[in-house]
N, C-alpha and C positions, 0 to 999 in steps of 0.2 A: 307246720307252716308258719305259725306265729313266732317260732324261734328264729325264723329267717326274715321277719319283718312283714310278712303277709297278714292280711286281715280277712280270714275266711268267713264265708256266709254259708249257713246250712238252711235249706228250705225243704219242707215236706208237709204232709198233713200234720195238724197240731197233735193228734194222738201219738204219732211216731216221734215228733220233736220234743215230747214231754215224757209220756209214760215209758216208752220203749228205751229211751236213752238217758233216763234220769241219773243212773249210776255213772255213766260216762261223762255226763255234764258235770256232776259233782267232782269227780276225780280229775278228769283231763282238762276241764275248763276252769271251774271255780277254784279248786284248791291249788291248781298250777298257775292261777292268775293269768289266764290267756285271754286275749281279745278276740272273741269269736261271736258273731252275730247269728242268732237262731230265729228263723221266720217260720211260723206255723200257719198253714192255710186251713180254711174251713173249720174254725173253732166251734166248740160245743156241738150243737145238733145241726149245724148248717151243712154237714156232710151227709145229709139224709139219703141221698141217692147212692152213696157208696157203702152204706150199711153201718151197723153198729161197731164194727172193728175200726172204723175211721172216725168215730165220734169220741170226743173227750170233754167231759164237763168239769174235770178237776185239773185242767192244764195250768191255769194260773197258780193254783194252790201248790202244785208240785214244784214249779220253778221258784216261787217265792220262799219255799221251805229250804232251798239250797243257798247257803251263805255266799254272798258275793255276786249273786245273779240279780240283775236289774230287769224288771218286767215293765 
């Protein structure tokens, strides 16, 4: 989509927007220099009602470790 001038937004639970797609973010967004916005909801332990699979305490660290990603 960014190749055609669109500015896509991705939104989901923070655990899915960081841990689950870290490799895709690195390859398809960072290294390709694409303008994509990622919004993670319920960061750290605020997703307590959804269980441990929806919690992410390393979300910022993962994204900051990818070159070119601004947190």
